[in-house]
C-alpha positions in Angstrom: 41.0 31.9 -11.2 38.9 33.1 -8.2 40.9 36.3 -8.6 39.8 36.6 -12.2 36.1 36.0 -11.4 36.2 38.6 -9.3 37.7 41.0 -11.5 34.4 39.9 -13.9 32.4 40.7 -11.3 33.7 44.3 -10.5 33.4 45.2 -14.2 29.6 44.0 -14.4 28.9 45.9 -11.2 30.7 49.0 -12.7 28.9 48.7 -16.1 25.7 48.6 -14.2 26.4 51.6 -11.8 27.8 53.3 -14.9 24.2 52.7 -16.6 22.3 53.9 -13.5 24.1 57.0 -12.7 23.6 57.8 -16.8 19.8 57.5 -16.4 19.5 59.5 -13.4 21.4 62.2 -15.2 18.8 62.0 -18.1 16.3 62.1 -15.8 17.6 65.1 -14.4 18.4 66.8 -17.3 14.9 66.1 -18.9 13.5 67.6 -15.7 15.5 70.7 -15.8 14.5 71.3 -19.5 10.8 70.9 -18.7 11.0 73.2 -16.0 13.2 75.8 -18.0 10.7 75.6 -20.7 7.6 75.7 -18.9 5.8 79.2 -18.4 5.9 80.8 -15.1 3.4 83.5 -14.4 4.7 86.0 -12.1 1.7 88.3 -12.1 0.3 87.0 -8.4 4.3 87.4 -7.1 4.2 91.0 -8.6 0.6 91.9 -7.0 1.8 90.9 -3.8 4.9 92.8 -3.7 3.1 95.7 -4.8 0.6 95.6 -2.3 3.0 94.9 0.4 5.0 98.5 -0.6 1.4 100.3 -0.5 0.5 99.0 2.9 4.0 100.0 4.1 3.8 103.5 2.8 0.5 104.4 4.0 0.6 102.6 7.4 2.9 103.2 10.4 2.4 100.7 13.5 -1.2 100.3 12.7 -2.2 104.0 12.4 -2.6 105.7 9.0 -0.2 108.1 8.1 -1.2 111.8 8.3 -2.3 113.2 4.9 -3.2 109.9 3.2 -6.6 110.8 3.2 -6.2 114.4 2.0 -7.7 114.9 -1.4 -4.2 115.9 -2.8 -2.4 112.9 -1.5 -0.5 111.2 -4.6 0.1 107.4 -4.0 2.4 107.3 -6.8 4.6 110.0 -5.7 4.5 109.4 -2.0 5.1 105.7 -2.1 7.7 105.7 -5.3 5.8 103.9 -7.5 6.0 103.9 -11.5 3.0 105.7 -12.5 3.7 104.8 -16.2 2.6 100.9 -15.5 -0.9 102.0 -14.8 -1.3 104.4 -17.7 -3.8 103.7 -20.6 -4.2 100.0 -21.1 -1.7 99.2 -18.1 -1.0 95.7 -16.9 -1.4 96.6 -13.2 -4.4 98.2 -11.0 -4.9 99.0 -7.7 -7.8 100.4 -5.5 -7.4 101.2 -1.7 -10.5 101.0 0.1 -11.1 102.8 3.5 -13.9 101.9 5.5 -15.1 104.0 8.3 -17.1 104.0 11.4 -20.2 105.8 10.2 -20.3 103.5 7.8 -19.0 104.9 4.7 -16.6 103.8 2.0 -13.9 105.9 -0.1 -11.7 104.4 -2.6 -8.2 105.5 -4.0 -8.2 104.0 -7.5 -5.1 103.9 -9.5 -7.0 104.7 -12.6 -8.4 107.8 -11.4 -5.2 108.7 -9.2 -7.6 110.4 -6.5 -9.7 109.2 -3.4 -13.5 109.1 -4.5 -16.5 107.5 -2.9 -17.1 103.9 -3.8 -20.2 101.7 -3.3 -19.2 99.1 -1.1 -22.4 99.1 1.0 -24.3 99.0 -2.1 -23.3 95.6 -3.0 -24.7 94.5 0.5 -27.9 96.1 -0.3 -28.4 94.7 -3.5 -27.5 91.2 -2.4 -30.1 91.4 0.4 -32.7 92.8 -2.0 -32.2 90.0 -4.5 -32.5 87.5 -1.7 -35.8 88.9 -0.9 -37.1 87.2 -3.8 -34.8 84.5 -4.9 -33.4 82.0 -2.6 -29.3 81.6 -2.2 -28.5 78.3 -1.1 -32.0 77.5 -0.3 -32.5 80.5 1.7 -33.8 84.0 1.5 -33.9 87.0 3.5 -37.3 87.9 4.5 -36.6 91.7 5.6 -40.1 92.5 3.9 -39.3 96.4 3.1 -36.7 98.3 1.5 -36.2 100.3 4.4 -35.5 97.3 6.8 -33.5 95.8 4.3 -31.3 98.8 3.8 -31.0 99.1 7.7 -29.8 95.9 7.8 -27.1 96.3 5.5 -26.0 99.4 7.1 -25.6 97.6 10.5 -24.0 94.7 8.9 -21.5 96.7 7.1 -20.7 98.4 10.1 -20.3 95.5 12.7 -18.1 93.9 10.1 -16.0 96.9 9.9 -16.0 97.4 13.8 -14.9 93.7 14.2 -12.2 93.4 11.4 -14.4 91.0 9.6 -13.1 91.4 5.9 -16.3 90.5 4.0 -19.8 91.6 5.3 -21.3 89.1 3.0 -20.2 86.2 5.5 -22.3 88.1 8.2 -25.2 88.4 5.9 -25.1 84.5 5.1 -24.8 83.5 8.6 -28.0 85.8 9.3 -29.8 84.1 6.4 -29.0 80.6 7.7 -30.0 81.6 11.3 -33.2 83.3 10.8 -34.0 83.9 7.2 -33.6 87.8 8.3 -36.7 87.3 10.6 -36.2 89.7 13.9 -38.4 87.7 15.8 -37.2 84.3 15.2 -36.9 82.2 18.2 -35.4 78.4 18.7 -36.1 78.0 22.3 -32.6 79.0 23.1 -31.5 81.6 20.7 -33.2 84.5 19.3 -33.2 87.5 16.6 -31.6 87.8 13.4 -28.3 86.4 14.2 -30.0 83.8 16.8 -27.9 84.9 19.8 -28.3 82.4 22.5 -29.7 83.4 25.7 -26.2 82.2 27.6 -25.2 85.8 26.7 -27.7 87.5 28.5 -25.9 89.7 31.3 -22.7 90.3 28.4 -22.2 92.3 25.5 -24.5 95.1 27.4 -27.2 92.6 27.6 -29.7 92.7 30.8 -29.2 89.5 32.8 -32.9 89.1 33.2 -33.6 86.6 30.5 -37.0 88.0 29.2 -35.7 91.4 28.9 -32.8 90.3 27.4 -34.7 88.2 24.7 -36.9 91.5 24.0 -33.8 93.7 23.6 -32.5 91.2 21.1 -35.7 91.3 19.0 -36.4 94.7 19.4 -32.8 96.1 18.7 -31.6 94.4 15.4 -28.5 96.7 15.1 -27.3 95.3 18.6 -28.1 91.8 17.5 -26.3 91.9 14.6 -23.3 93.6 16.4 -23.1 90.8 18.9 -23.4 88.3 16.2 -20.5 89.9 14.7 -18.5 89.9 18.0 -19.3 86.0 18.5 -18.0 85.2 15.1 -14.6 87.2 15.4 -13.9 85.8 18.6 -14.8 82.5 16.9 -12.3 83.3 14.3 -9.5 84.4 16.9 -9.9 81.3 18.7 -10.1 78.8 16.0 -8.2 80.3 12.9 -5.3 78.1 13.3 -7.8 75.2 12.7 -9.6 72.3 14.8 -10.9 68.9 14.2 -14.7 68.6 14.0 -15.5 65.3 15.8 -18.8 66.0 17.2 -21.0 65.5 14.0 -24.4 63.8 14.1 -23.5 61.6 11.0 -20.7 59.7 10.3 -20.1 61.2 6.9 -19.0 64.4 8.8 -16.8 62.8 11.5 -13.2 63.8 12.0 -13.5 67.0 9.6 -10.9 69.8 9.8 -11.7 73.3 9.7 -9.5 76.4 9.7 -9.5 80.2 9.0 -13.1 81.5 8.7 -14.4 78.1 8.0 -13.6 77.3 11.6 -15.1 80.5 12.5 -18.4 79.6 11.2 -18.2 76.2 12.9 -17.4 77.7 16.1 -20.4 80.2 15.5 -22.8 77.0 15.4 -20.8 75.1 17.7 -18.7 71.8 17.8 -21.0 69.2 18.6 -24.3 67.7 17.5 -27.2 69.5 19.0 -30.6 68.0 19.8 -34.1 69.7 19.3 -36.9 69.8 22.1 -37.8 65.9 21.6 -34.1 65.0 22.0 -33.6 64.4 18.3 -30.0 65.0 16.9 -30.1 68.4 14.7 -28.4 66.4 11.6 -28.4 69.2 9.5 -26.0 71.2 11.6 -23.5 68.9 10.3 -23.5 70.8 7.0 -23.7 74.3 8.7 -20.3 75.8 7.4 -20.7 74.3 3.9 -24.2 75.9 3.6 -22.9 79.3 5.0 -19.8 79.1 2.9 -21.5 78.2 -0.5 -24.4 80.7 0.0 -21.5 83.2 0.8 -19.7 82.4 -2.5 -22.9 82.8 -4.4 -23.6 86.5 -2.7 -20.3 87.4 -4.3 -21.5 86.3 -7.6 -24.8 88.3 -7.0 -22.7 91.3 -5.8 -20.4 91.0 -9.0 -23.2 91.2 -11.2 -23.9 87.3 -11.6 -22.0 84.4 -13.4 -24.0 82.3 -15.7 -23.4 78.8 -15.2 -24.5 77.5 -18.7 -21.7 75.4 -20.5 -21.5 78.3 -23.1 -20.8 80.8 -20.5 -18.4 78.9 -18.3 -16.6 78.1 -21.8 -16.2 81.6 -22.6 -15.3 82.8 -19.3 -12.3 80.2 -18.8 -11.2 81.8 -22.3 -11.2 85.2 -21.2 -9.6 84.5 -17.8 -6.8 82.6 -19.6 -6.2 85.4 -22.1 -6.6 88.2 -19.6 -9.4 89.8 -21.2 -11.6 90.5 -18.2 -11.8 93.4 -16.1 -9.4 93.0 -13.0 -12.2 93.3 -10.5 -14.4 90.8 -12.2 -11.7 88.8 -12.9 -10.6 88.8 -9.2 -14.3 87.6 -8.2 -14.4 84.8 -10.6 -10.8 83.6 -9.3 -12.4 82.8 -6.0 -15.7 81.1 -7.7 -16.0 77.5 -6.5 -18.9 77.2 -9.8 -15.9 78.1 -12.3 -12.6 76.4 -12.2 -9.7 77.5 -14.4 -6.2 76.4 -14.8 -5.1 80.1 -14.7 -2.5 81.3 -12.2 -4.1 83.6 -9.6 -3.7 87.3 -10.7 -5.1 89.2 -7.7 -4.2 89.6 -3.9 -6.3 91.2 -1.2 -4.9 93.0 1.9 -6.9 93.9 4.6 -6.1 95.5 8.0 -7.8 97.2 10.9 -6.2 100.5 11.4 -6.5 103.6 13.4 -6.9 107.2 12.1 -7.0 110.7 13.4 -10.4 112.2 12.5 -9.8 115.9 12.2 -13.5 116.8 12.4 -14.1 115.2 15.8 -10.8 115.5 16.7 -10.9 112.0 17.9 -8.8 108.8 17.1 -11.1 106.1 15.2 -11.0 102.6 14.0 -11.2 101.7 10.3 -10.6 99.0 7.9 -7.9 99.2 5.0 -8.5 97.1 2.2 -6.1 96.9 -0.7 -6.9 95.3 -3.9 -4.0 94.6 -6.3 -4.0 93.0 -9.6 -1.3 92.0 -12.0 -2.7 91.1 -15.3 -0.3 91.3 -18.1 -3.1 90.2 -20.5 -2.5 86.6 -20.0 1.0 86.8 -21.0 3.9 84.7 -19.2 7.0 85.3 -18.3 9.6 82.6 -19.2 12.2 81.2 -17.0 14.6 81.1 -20.1 14.2 84.7 -21.0 
């Protein structure tokens, strides 16, 4: 009797296990079917592979290879890239930008298959002049004259290139946050366009005497911007892997974590809660990173011709992005926008790297920044996993 009861229990147990195993199998099968049926977008991967191939082809241990800048240099032939993929209404695009010390910018476009002058600095000037009349994230750039505004653009452009800062607009955003582009701005401890703290007197080629140091920071805007760029890059190198911000003035921003260029900007302003001359907490410093980065994003939109945020415009842009009906560079810019969110898979990749190159004119080795923008569009088509 006991034996029979045990036997029946084993049967019930086996049936339940069979049911559970069967259920698990069904769930796995459904998961495999859903995954296999889903549309996968390989464009970002394609762009990344192409970018790596170009970079490896034109660089050798940090040096720009010989003849790359020559007028007759053919990237397709030299790098073994199938030119047919880029002809006509192609699905792929790349542009190599070469940012030199002077500053000037040349580019190699897959559409033109040759080196050409491109207007990298023109975008910076465009944003500065726009910001003279229009607030960008509650700040203007009060440089007053075309000559002064354009000179700021050149100083920022050069400082970003020399310090490996990938986007000079970030420097401009910090400058607007710090001083509103007013050369004589003084907070009591910091001065000039980038509000360089006077604790740096005696460093960066500045006089040790406080008064002379302050005077130079005001009267030499190019040096002020250059020092600001060095401080930002040093902050990036130190904090890029991330650091917790626990010194906020308000509870809302306690224990906030920053990494990458966000951490660099946080380090530029400081990791603690500052106080004014009356001992009051400077609460606005808690929002410093967010304000700088939001302005930086708006600047990119201005530089790209602006993006209307009306419901109709946003709806159209979403459709264009999903359908692949935008110009590559415009699409790449929109993909980074915080104001327009889409479900589209990223299509663009940007690779930036500091390099050395031999200047045959001066017969000197000089520094530059290589920037490679690669896009795989394929007009919104997807690569099915099943095919």
